[in-house]
N, C-alpha and C positions, 0 to 999 in steps of 0.2 A: 620541557619537550614540546615541540610543535607538531600538530596533527592537521592534516588537510580534511576539511569537512565541507561539502557543498561549495567548493570553489574558494573557500576562505581558510586561512590558517588561524588556528586557535591555540593559545598557550595552555597546556595542560599541566597542572601541578601534579607531579608524580606520586602523590600520596593517595591512599585508598579513598575512593568515593563511595558513599552509600547512595546508590542511584535512586532508590525509593525516596529517601529523605531529601535528596537534592531536587528531585522533580516536584515534591510537595512543599518545598521550603517557602516559595514566594506566593503571595496571594493571587497573583496572575502569572500565567506562563509567559515566558519571554523566549524569543527566537535565540537569543544569546545563550540562555540556560539550556535550551534544547540542543543547541550545537555543542556545548560543553559536554553534555551527557553523551551525545552521539560519538564525539571524538574519544571520550574515555572508553566507551563500549568497544570501539574499534581496536583498542590496544590489545585485547585478549579475549579468547572465546568464553572464558568464565564471566568476564564483565558483560559481554554481549548477551550471554544467557541470563544474567541478572536483569538486564534491560528488557529482554523478552518476557521474563516472569512478570515484570511490571505491566507490560503491554497486554499480556494475557490474563491479567488479574480481573477478578470479579468486582474490584473497587472501580466504579465508573469513572471517577475523577483521575485516579492514578493511571488507568489505561488510556484515557484521553490525553493526558500530559506526556505519556511515554510514546504516543503514536508518531509525533513528528520526529522525535529522536530516532526511533526505529527506522523511519523512512530515510533519514539522512545516513544513518549508519549502514543500512542495507544497500544503499547506492554506492557507498564508499567501499564496503567490504562484503560483496555478494557471497564470498566463500563462507563467511560467518552466518549469513542468512540461510544458506542452503539447507541445513538440518531443520530449519523452522518453517519451511514452506507448507507442510501439512497443517501446522498450527494456524497459519494465515488463512488457509482455505476453511478451516474449522470456524474461524472468527466470522467469516462471511455468512455463515448459516445461522448465526445467533441473532436474536431480535432484541436482546437486552443490553446492547453496547452502544457507545457513542459513535456517531457518524465518522468522527476523526479516526477511529480504529478501522472501520471499514474502508474509508477513503485511502488511508495510508497502506492498508493491506493490498488493495487493488493497484495502487500506484507501484508498489514493489513487484507484485505478481505480473504486471504488464512487461517487465524487463527480465523476469526470472526464468530459469530453466525449471519447468514444472515436471515432476515425476509422472510417468504415464498413468499410474494408478489413480491420480487425482484429476486427470483430464475431464472425465465425465461430470464429476461433481462441480468442478470449476466452471465448465461450460454451462451447466444448468443454472447455476446461481447468476452467472453473468447475463444469460438470456433473460432471467427474471428481472435483474436490475435495469437493463436497457429498456424493457417494456413497461416499467413502472414509473410513471411521471412523478410519483411522490418521493422517489429516491433522489438524493442530492445529485446535481448535475455532474460534479467532478467524478463521483462514483460511477455514474453511467458512462461518461466519456472514457475513463480508464477501462471499464468493462468492454467497451467497443474495441479498444486496442487488444485486449486479451483475446476476444473472440476472433479478431482479424488474425492474430498470431496462430490461433488454433486452426483457422481456415486454411492455412498453408500446410498443415498436417492432415486435416480432415476436410478435403475440398467439398464434401457433401453439405457442409453447413454454410457455404458461401451464398447459396440461393436464399435460405432463410434469413441470413444476416442482411443481404441486399434488400429483401422485401421489407423487413422491419425498419431499416434506415430510410428507404424511399418513402414509406408511408408516414414516417415521423417527421420528416424534414420541415414541412410547413407549420408544424405545431411546436417545434422544439426551440430551446434556448440556443444562443449563438455557439456556445462551447460544443454542444452536441452536434449541431449542424456542421461546424467546421471539421470536427473529427469524422463525422459521418461521410462528408463529401470526400475527404482524403482517402477514406477506406473504400468508398465506391469506385474511385479512380484506380485503386490497386486490385480490386476484385473484378 
């Protein structure tokens, strides 16, 4: 069976895959293995749930390895990601997880339909991320996009977002500056 994942087609052997074992099988994670796991998870909601269990695991290495597969699968099948949006927001508030988990969570959330009951929590954590220069730049850039998306629903945050971006531009890395300038033009 062929499955499309991230613009590439991957041959999936239609036998059952143990996602946990597959993610942990190699000494180093590979993009190919992550894509295979993502494509497999996209086949069925039960497989997707198994991948999410790995992603939400307290096993630091397992969660890290599952992160990229979750990101690819979530982009390919947002319908399967929808029931797990609350879990992604929960991950952002944890301090004991790998940056890959947070990075891929905000990557997904910047494109997802966020349930209204999670708006406040997600905005709070994203504002914390963008103001903390110790947070990885990709996490901060994705958080800017999430906040911009919320500014279209809650125009009152535009002023705060504008001030934070304008004050940070001269000190920030290129990824933050580029994303910040694009957002400033839109707000």
